[in-house]
N, C-alpha and C positions, 0 to 999 in steps of 0.2 A: 817695399815686393822685398824677399829674400832673392839672392843668391843662385839661380837652379843649378848655376856650372863652378861655384866656389871649390877648390882644393882638385878640382879633376871628377869628382864625386858627384852620383845624377842630383840634380835638384829637389830639395825635400818640402816640407811645409810642415810646421808643429800644428798640429791641431789641440788651443786652447781655451781660455775662457775668457776670452773678449766676446764671442756671442752670448748674449742671455739665456743659460735654458740648457741650449745646446751642447756647450763645452761641457759640460756639467758631465749630460749623457755621456757622451765621447771616451769622455774619462773613465765613466763605471764598464765600459763597451770593451776598454782595454784595447785600442790600438783597434776601433771597430771587429773586436771578436775575431783578428785573423785566423789564429790558430784552429776555430771550428773550420775556417773556409775548404778547409782539406778535406771535409766527410763530401766525399762526392754526389750525397742525397743534395744535403744543402748549399754547393757549388751550382748543385743544374736545375734548383729550384729556383736561387738565387740568377743566375744567367735569365733565365725565361720569365723572372717575376719583373727583373729590370729593364730587361728586352722588351716587353711590353709597354714598360710606363715610360722608356722612353720612346714609343712609337707613337703613343698617345699625345705628348707634346710635340714630336719631328711631324705627324701626321697634319699638322697646322699651318708646319712649313713647307707642304706638298712632298714630305719626302720620311725616310726612316731608314732601320736600321737592319741586316740580318743576323750578323755574327759581332757580337759583342768587343771581343777580341782584339778584332782586324777594322771597323767601321771607324773605331775610335783614336785610330794609329795617326792619322794626319790631323788630327785637332781640327778640322771645318768642320763637322758634326757635333763632335763635341762645343765645338762654339757658338755652333749655329741652336744645336739644343741650350746653352743658358739663353742665347738670346730671346727662345719663346717662352722661359719656363719666368725671367726677372724680366719680360717689356723692356729691357736695356740694351739698347746700342753697345759693341765690344769693339775693340777697334780692329782696326779691317786683317784681314786674315794674309798669309804670301800662298801666293797657287803654285809654285816651285815644287818638284815632285824629291831635291836631295831632304835628307834627314834634317836637317838645318832646319830649312824649315818647317819641318812638320814639329821635330822641339821645339821652336820658336810661337809656331798657335799652337801648341799644348800649354805652353808657361803663359800666354794670354788667358786662354782658357782659367789657367793654375790661379793666374794674377784677382780674376775678377773674381774667381770662388774668394778669394783671400780677401779681396775689397770689401765682403760681406759679412767680416771676421771671424771668419773659419778659417782655422790654422791644422793642413793636412800633418798628418804623421806621417816620414817616409812614403809618402807616394811624390817619384819626381817625372819629372817631362820624359826622359828618355825610357824608361820601364813603360808606360805608357805608349809609345813609342813603339816599342819592342814587341809590343803583342802580349805582355803578362796580365795574365788571366787577374791573376789573386791580387794585384795595384786596381787595376780599371775597376773591379766589381767594388776594391773597397772605396775607391774615389767615384764612382753613380751613387752609391749608398751613405758620401757624405751631401751630393749635390743632393739627394733625396729628403735627407736630413732637414736639410738647411730650407729648402723649397717648398717644401711636402708637409711636411711635421712640425721642423721650431715652431714658426705661427701659432699650430692649435694654439688655442688656449681654454680652461673648461675650470671655472670657480679657482682660482687665481691657480692652477696647475698648467702648464706645460709640456711643450714634445710629448716623450713618451707618454709622464704620468695623463699630462691634460687628455690624447686621443687615449688611455685606458679607462680613464675616467667616465672621456664619454660613452664609449661603449657600452659600460657596466650600464650607467642612466637608460639608454636607450633600450639596452637589452631587458632592465629588471624584472618587468613583467609577464616574462614569459617565458613558461617552465621547462624546464632539462637544459635551462641555458645560465651557467654561470662564469662571465670571464675572468679572471684572474691573471692571466698573462698573455702574448700574441704566439704562445704556439699550443698546447696541449688545450686550451678552449675552446679552441677552431677546428677540429679535428672532425667532428661530427657534423657542422654544416650547417648546422639551428644555428649558431651567433653572425654567421651571413644573411642566413634567411630572416632571422630578427631584427635587423637591423633596416632590411627593403620594407619587411611588413612595418614597421614602424613608422616609417616615411610614406611610404609608398605599399599600403594594405593593399590595393586592388591589384598587385602585380603576384601577391604571394599568398599562397592557400595555409596558413603555416600550420593549422590545428589538423593537414591529414599527415605531415611530415611526422617520419619515423628516428629516435635517437639511435635503432639499430642500423639504420640504412644510412651512412656518410657518406657516401658515394653518391646516391640519386641528391642526398639535401646539397652537399658541393655544389655540383654537377647544376642543377635546379637555380641557386643562387648566382654561378657566376655567369647561365645560358641569361636569365632576366638581366644581372647587372651592362652587360656586355648592351644586350635588347635592348633594352629602356632608358638606361643610365649613362651610355655611352662611356663608361667601363669596360674594357678591354680585357680578357682572360688573359690573367698572367702566370695561373697555373694550372694544370691540372689535376681534377679532384684526387686521383691515382698514386699522385706526389708527394698531397699531405696522408693521404689515408694510409701509404705502404712508409711511410716515416712513424719510426717511434716517437719521433720529437721536429716536429714540422720546423722549419726556417725561420727562426722572429724577423729576420729584415724584412723576408720575404713578404709575409703574413705584416707588419706594419706599412709597407710598402703598400700590400693592395687594400689594406682598411683604409687606410689616409685618401685613399681615391673614392674611399662611398663617405669619407670622411668631407670631403672638399662637393663634389657631389651633390651632399644635402647642406652645404653649408646654407645656401641661397634660402633653402627652406627653413634655417634655426634661426641666418637674420629673421625671417617673417615671424617669424614666433615669436624669438625678442621681441620685435617692434611691435607685435602685436600683447605683448606683455606690457612695455612699457607707456603703451597708447591703455588697456584696460587701468594698469596701476594711477594713470592719473584721472580717468575717469571715477573709476572706484573713488579717489579722495575727492575730486569732486561730489559725489554723487552722496558722497557722507556728508561732507559741509551743507549741503542743502538740504539731506534729512536733520541738522543738527541746526539750521534756521528755522526750516519751517515748525521741529521739536519749540525751539525759541518761542518762535510765534504764540503757537498753539497755548505753551503754558504759562508765557505773558498775558493772553488776553483770558484765559481763565482765570487766571490770579489776578488780575485788576474788576475782572467781573465780577468772581466772588468779594473783594471786596469792595466793591461799589454798592453792592446788594448787601454788605452785611452792615455799613456805618447809618443808614438808613432805620437799621432796625436796633444799632447800639445810640443812637441819640435818639430816639423816643422817653418819652419821659413821663407816660403822661401814668399814674399811678394806677393800682387795682384799689377795692375797695377793700377786701378781705385779705387776710395773713395767708389764705390758700392760693390767692392770687398771685401773690408778692413773691410766697415758698415757690409758684411756678414758674414765675418769672427768675428767679434765681434761681430753681433747677434748668432752664434753657439756656443760662449764659453758663452755667457749671455745664452744661453740657458741650457751649461752644468753644470754652475754655481747654477741654479735657477730649473734646471730640475732633470739633469741627476743624478750631485753629492747629493745633499744631502739624496733622498732615499738610495746611496750607503754609509754617513755616520750614518745613519740609523742601515745599515745590518754590519755594521764595530763594534756598540756599541753594537746594540743587540747578534752578535760572540761572544764578549767577556763575556756580560748577560751567554749567555748560554755556556758559557766554563766554566767561574766561578761557575755555577752552577749545571754544571755535574763532575765537579771536587768536590762540595760538597756532592752532591749525592751519588756522588762513597765511598768516605768516610765516609759519614755517613752508609752506608750497609757494611763497612766493603772489597769494592771491590778494586782492583787495581786503581790508576790514571790514566789516558785516555792522549794518546800521538797519537795525529794529524799524519798523514803519513807525509813522508819530505816534508819541505817544506812551511807548513801549518801550522803552530805553530804563535801562536796570538803575537810573536816577528816580525816571516818572513812577516806576513800580516802591523806592524807595519813599517816596514823596507819598505817595497811597498809603505803605504800609505805618508810617509815623502819623497821620491822620486816621488809620484805623486805628492805632494804637491808645493816642487820646481819645477818641471818642469810648471805646474800654476803660479808658480809667475814669472819667468822668457820669460813666453809665454806673460801674462799680459803685463808686461813693456817692453817687443819688438814690441806688437801689438800697446801700446800704443804711442809709439816715430814712428810709421809706418806711424798713422795715423795720427799723424803731421803733414810729411813731407808733404805726399797726402794731408793733411789737405791745406798746404798751393800753391803745382800745385796746384788741386780742386778751390782754392781760385783763381789765378791767371788766370788759363782759364774760370773762372763764370765771372771774371773779363771784361777778353776781350770779351767773347760772351756775355753780358749784355752792352758793351760801341756800340760794333758793332752792335748787334740788333739795340740799339737806335739809332744809324746812323742811319744804312739803311731803320730802319722803316722813319727817316727824310729825306733818299732821295727817300724815296717810291714815285712815280709820279712827281717828281722833273723834271726830263728830257725833261717828257710830258708836263707838265706845261709849261716851258720857250719855247719850240718850237710851242706853240699855236697861233692859229690867230686871236684869239678871240679880237683885237682891232678893227678888221676891220667891224666889226657889231656894237657897242657899243655905246654908246652916252657918250655926254662933263662928264658926273658924274661919267660912269664907266671911262672912259680914264685916268681921275685923281683919281678912284678909285686902280685901276690897278697901275697906278703909285705910290701911296704911298704904294701898298703892294709892292710892286718890290722895292722900297726903302726902306720897314722892312725887306723881304728875302737877301735881299745884306749885311744887318747886321744883319741877322741868321748866315747865309754863311762864316762873319767873324768868326764869335762867333764860329764856330764848327772847325774852323783850329786847335784848344786845344784839341780837342777829336780824330782828325785823328792822329794827332803825337802821344798822348796817346795808340794809341791803336796800333799804330806800335810798339811805346815803348814796350810793355806788350807781342807782339811778338816777339821781340827780345830774351826777359828772357827769355819765357818760350824754343825758341829754345835753349839758353843756359843749361838749366836746364833737356832737356834732356824727352820735354812731349810725351808724349803716342801718343799723335795727333797733334802733329809740323804740320805735313804735311796740314792739314785742314785749319790750324790755317793760316800757310804762305796764302795759297790758297784766301784765304779770304781778308786777309791783303791787298795783291797786287789788287784785284777787289776794295775794298776800295779807296784806291789810285788813280787807274786807271781812275775812276768815278768823283771822287773830280777835275780832271784836265776839264774835257769835262763840268763839271757843271758852272766853272767857263765863257770859253768860251762863252757858251749861254745865262748866265747872262749879258754881255755885250751887246750882240745881241740885246738884247730884248729890254733893254733899250732906245736905237736910234727908235725903231720901235712907243714905248709906245709915247715917247715926239713929235714927227712927228706928229699922229693923236689927240693930245690932243688940236692942235692949228686951226685945219681942221670942229669940234666939236664944238666949243665958240659962232657960229654963230646962232647956232639953242637953245642954255641952255635958254636965256632967254625968249622962247614962252615957252618951256617946263614949267619954275621954274612958270610960271603967268598962265597958265592950270593949276597946282597942284593946287594955293591955291587958285582960285576959286570954280574947282572940289570936292574939298573935303568936303568942309559944307554944297554943296547942293547937296552930295552924302547922306550924315550924316542927314540931315533932311526929304531926303528919304526915308531913312532904319527908321525913327522915324516913318515917317507915312504912310508906310508900318501895320507897327507895332501895329500903334494903330488904324489902321482901319482893323487889327483882333484879337485884346487884347478883348481877352473871357470877357464878364460881368454878373455879379448876383446881381440884382435889388430886393427889395420887396414890395416896394411904388411906387404908381406914379407918385409924386414930382421924385424920383431918375431919372424914364426912359426920364423925361420931362428934367431935367438933360443934360443929354446922348446927347439930341437932338440939343439943343441947341451949345453943344460945337460942334457937328459936324458941322450944319451951316457952324457956323465961322470958321472953317477947310474950308469948301468948296469956302467959297469967297475968300482967298490965292491960290488958283491956279492958275488964269490968268497971277498974278507978277511970280508965279513960272516957268511957261511955258518958260517966254518972259528971265530967267535968265539960263536956259537951252538952249536956240537955241546961247547964246552970248559963252559959254563954248567953244562947240561945231566948232563954228568961230576959236577961237584959235588953237586950234586942226591942223585943213585945213592948215590956213597957215603957221604954221611950218611944213605943207609935204610938202608943194610948195617948201617953202625954199629947204627942201632938196633934191628932185628932179631935181630945177635947175642946183646944182652943187654936181648930181650925188652921192651923202651920203647915205649910205646904212645904213637906221638906223631898230633896232630892230623891231619896232611897242610897245616898253613900252615906259612910260613917269620915267624915274630914279625918279619923285620925288614923282610920286604916284601911284596907280597901279589902279585907281580908269581908266577905261577906257570907250572912248563915246560909245562901244556898252555895256559900263554893265549901264550908266547912261540911254540910251534909254528902256532897260531893264525894269527898275527900276520905270522908269518914266510912261509904260503902264504897269505894275503892278500897278499902283498908281494911273490909271486910270478906271481900272477895279473894284477893290477893294471898290473905293464912292459908287458904286447903291447896290452891295451887302452890307455896312453897311447902307444906307439907309432906305432897308428892313428889316434886321434884327429888326432894332432898334422902327421899325411899327411897327413888330408881337409882341415883348415886349411889347410896347405900348396899345396894343389890350387886351393883357394874364391879364395885370396890372390892365386893366380898371375893366377885368370880374372878379380877382382877388378880387377887392377891395369891387366890387358887393353883391360878397359871405359874406364878414366881416359884411356889414351894415345884411346886410339878417337877418347873425347869431346872430347878436349881438343884434337886434329889439326881437327878441323871446326871446333870455337869458336872458335880462333886463326885459321882464316881466314874466318867468317860476321861473327866482332866488329869487326875494323877492318873490312871491308867495311862493315858499316854506321853503322861511325865515316863513313868515308868518303864516302857516299850523301849523307848529311845536312849534311857540309861545301858541297859540290856544290850539294848545293837551294838552300841560304842564298849561293852565292855567285851562283848561276842567279840568283835574287830580287832582287837586288840588280843586278847586271849590264841582263839583261831588252835584251841586243840586239837589233835588227829590230823588224820591227811586231806588233802585240800578238798578231793570227793568228799570225806566225811563232814567234812567245815559248809562243804555248799549245799548235799542236803539237809545239813538240817539247820539253815538261813532258810532255805527254802520250805522246810516243814512251819518256818519262826514266821516266814511271809503267811505262809497260808492261812496260821491262826491268827494275824492281824487281819486279813481281808475277813474272816467270815467273822472278826468282830463289830463292822461295817455295820448292820442292823443297827444296832444301837446311835450310832453315830443318825442314820434315817430318822428316828425317835427323838432325838432332840433336835432335828430341823422341824421336822411335824410339830414340835412344843412351840420351838422359836417362830413358825410361824403366827401359831394363833398368836401369840406375846405382839409380831408386831401388827398382828391386824385388829388385836386390845390396845397403839397406841402406850406400850408402856415401855418407859426407857430405863430404868432403872429396877434393883433388884438386890436388894442387902442381904439375902439367903445367896448368894455365891460371887464369888469373883472371881467366874469363867463368863464370859462373853461365847453367843456361836461363832463369833471371827474368829478369839481364840481357838477354839476346837478345829475349827475347818483350816486353819493353817498348820497345828499343834496334826494333825489326819496327814495333807497334807505332804508338813515334813519327817514323818514314820513310813510312806508309804516311797518315799523319794531315798531317804537313808538306810531303808531296809533294801532298794532292788540297787543301789549305789555297791553298797559292800557282796550283794552276791555277783556283782560284775565285773571287782576288784578280786575274786577269787577264781572267776570264768578266765581273766585274762590272766591272770599266775598258773592257772595249767594251763593256758594257751605257752606260756610261755614259759613253765616247765616241758611240757612235751616238746617245744623247737630248739629247747635250747638246750637238754637234757640234763637236768637242773635236777639234784636228788630231791627225796624230800624233806632232808636232814638241810640239807642247805637252805629250802625256802624257809623252812622252820627259821631257821638263822639269820637269815633274813631279816625277816619278820622280827624278830625277838628284837636285834641292831637297829634297826627302824622306831622300831614302840621305845624300847627303852629310852631314844633322846628325843621323841616327839611326847614332852611334854606335855602341850596343852590338849591331847588327846582330837586335837585336828584333823590327822591323816594328811601332814606336811610336811618340809621340812624347811626352817628358813636357812640361809647360807651356813651359817653360823652354827649350827645346828647337822647341818650336813655334814661339815669339815672333821663336827668331832664325831658324828658315825664313821667318815672314810679312817679317821686317824684310827677309831677302835678296831676295825677291820685290818689295821695293816700296810696301809698308806701314805709315804710320804707326802703328806701337806703341812708341814710346819708352814709357820708363817718367816721364811726365807725367800731369796728371789724364783729358786726356781722350785720350792714349792706353791708356789704363791702360782707359777704359771699352770702346771699340775695343776692345780685345783681352777683356774681357768678354763682349761682344754675339758674337766670333767662338769662342770658347769656349763660349757658351752653344748657337750651333750644329754644332760639331766633339763637342761632350761633351757631348748633351742630359743625361747620366746622371750627370754631375759623376763618373766614376769617375778621371780621374787622368792619362789617355791620351787620345793622338789615334791612329788607326791612319789607313795609307793609302788605304782604301775612304773614311772620312770629310772626310779632307784633300782627296782625288780630289773627290768632290760639293760638298764647299767652293768650291774651284777652280772647278768646271765651273760650277757659279751664279753664282761674279762675275766669270765671264768670257765668258760667252754669253748670250743675248737670251731672255727667257722671260718666257711670260706672267703677267699681274695681275689684281688683279680687279677695275683700272677698266678694263682690256681686253674683259675678260668682257663688262660690266655695258654696256660704246657696244655691243658685239654684238648682246648680247639687246635695244635700245634700236634697233639698226637692224632684227629679226625683228618689234618690235613697232610700228611704223610712227608711231616717236619721240615713243612715247607713254612715261608713265614706270610701265606695267604692262604685263603683257601676260595674255592668253589661255588658256587648252587647248587650241583648237581650233587659235592661231595657232602652239606650239610642236608641233603633232599634224602642220600643215602643215607647218612648214621642217625639222622634226629626223627624222630615224630614230625607230625608233614605241618600241623600249625607251628610247633616250635623253631621247623627250621623254614620257613615263609617269615617268620616274626623277624629272623636273626636276618635273613638275606634283606628285608623291609625298610631296619638300620644300620648295617654295615656302611661305611661308606667303600668307595674303590682302592685297590688299593693302588699306591703312589709307588712305591719301589725301585730301585732300576731293574727288580726281576720279575717286574710285572709282566699276566700274559693280561688281553682282554679277556673280562666277565672278574676277574682276582679281585675279591674283598678283604679287606683290613679287620680280619678279628682281633688284635691288639687295641686298635683305638675303644672296639667297640665293647673290649672287656673292661678296659680303665674306664668309660663312662657309665657302667654299671654299678662300677664302687667307687666314683670318682666325688661323691658327696658324703657318703656313709663308711666307709675305711678309716678306720684312725689306728 
């Protein structure tokens, strides 16, 4: 305990860092912000708040204070207050009324505060006894901090920070509430109402509160807190609203009352959360146990169901059946087993996770149902994999055995099918009587064919023996389809014996018939030798007679007619050859009839029959006159086309040169330009009319060209001019004369507007034409510079001359096209050689009209100028801004400058 009376000075306590949290806060408060207590408004708020807070505790002891400065001076109620809020007994107070008694009582209270880890700063018992309001309020604030605020803790923050965080958490869901401090954030009253509504929503209709009505909001919160929460009204709404920054200590005291009022609900919420957390852990563990039991049951059931299937060793009789078993096993390995491997792994993971969670939450270890332990599942899985391995080995061995049998069966069927395919139709072929109507060549061919068959038959003897051997082996290996194999093998052997007998009989018949047909063979051969080339000649003749032809000249059609006449001269000799060939065929038929030989009607050496020869000869006779008519028609057409070509060429060879001559004459006229501009203009217009009068000649050519197009004539050797050339030349001629006339008219306008004499205009034209070397009607930059130098302009190749030339080029070629037309040249020269109005001259004229003033009025403009020009000026003149301006004054200087701003050089 500190000596309160040392050195005759008032006893004091140092408030420092022993108390957890509160010392730091007080250090930041800078001796509880005593200087701010000098603000009357804040001192008033603290008096009212601290008094209400003290009375809220003193009421429990059946007393209260009225004046915080006076009622704590004797120390009695101060000690009582500390006993009530701490729940502890203080030393017995002294009942004397002397000053020393009061100081001792106050010191006992201060000693008690110090025993709670609080160091007071500059607060002595004498100051409290003397009624020092500033020190008394500081002491009460220290008590509030220690007993009402210090113990507040929210998420590892305490005291003021913890209380602020608690307020922020509770009011976060509410609109228009943003608690950042213990002064401004509480002025509108919404934060107080939000705290109440969060814990007791039935007491506050929060949605009806308005942020712009703070007095109503504050009174509502204070009244509800006092009536239903037993929190005394510590401030008036006006105290907070009428202060720019409410006192922080008063607000913290008030808010701490709310915290303690709701701390019971907070503890209940914390307890509920703890229970929910414990139950959630337990429920999750139970869920994991159920999942484990279900997953284990399902996995064991699948293992027990799968093992018998894998242990089944009943073989299938066919390879297809075993392949299906193999496919089922592959499905098991690819489709069914992998998910179960995952389930087994997940089951072990779930079991280990569950045991870990149970151990961490102090729960007993999980014991699965009997037979569902992880070891049980591992044993079942090991049995499954052993059965799987044995099944796979048996399956492969059985498939190898069936593969051997299936291979033999396939080999038997393949060889039997090949043999049956080879023998198909062979009996019918050997039994047929085709040699009775065959020719000699047919007979020879049949004999050779029969010899080849006999060789083939001998070669197939080995295959028949192989088939019988394979059938015998299949019987010995107990092949499932042996009856079918045996029946097929017997059928093949019986058929083989029949084929041998039929082969011998057919050979004898063929050799007998061969001798009978040799007599007429030579006649058939002679017929074939002569009929083939004659048939080819007729086919070529028909092709030529029907061939399409396309000609473009009379010479081409005359060549075709001459070739056709040459062909017609060969027809009599061709007819004699036809009759001789038909005679050979008749002689052969007579010999066959005499010897009773049945001929098939077809010559073995050729497919050209007499009927074909006669038919083609008749077709040639029909095509010859048709070809005559077609050639004659085409000859007439080409004669007509030639006439059209010559007619067009005759006219085009006149019009084309005429257009070229006129173009040259116009170029020459535009360069020479003799006489006055009016004379030149009249001469050009007369020249233009003479050109227009020539238009009927162009129309005649168009008509002739239309006839040529309709006749599909694409070339004309009689002229180099096409209609397109004529059209382009004609349009260029009209454009050139019109452009030349326009240039002269523009020169007249320039001369009259600028006052240029006829001699000057001719001089300009002569200079321009002199440097227009290609007579194109324009000058390049270098040509134009040479022209200017010839006229006396100083545009030589130096810095000053280049600058002057660039200035002139910007005038005559503003678009940077790279050429200077004659019209632009005339405009420049007229501007250089004539007197033109300037902006200064126009300004001087306006000044005369304005009576020598710097501005002009609308009335003066309407009086001095024509109406339309006066209104033009009034609409475009800006208001005059000079020091001598009057209402309605207009600025004629800027208007005049704008008129010449871009053109006055």
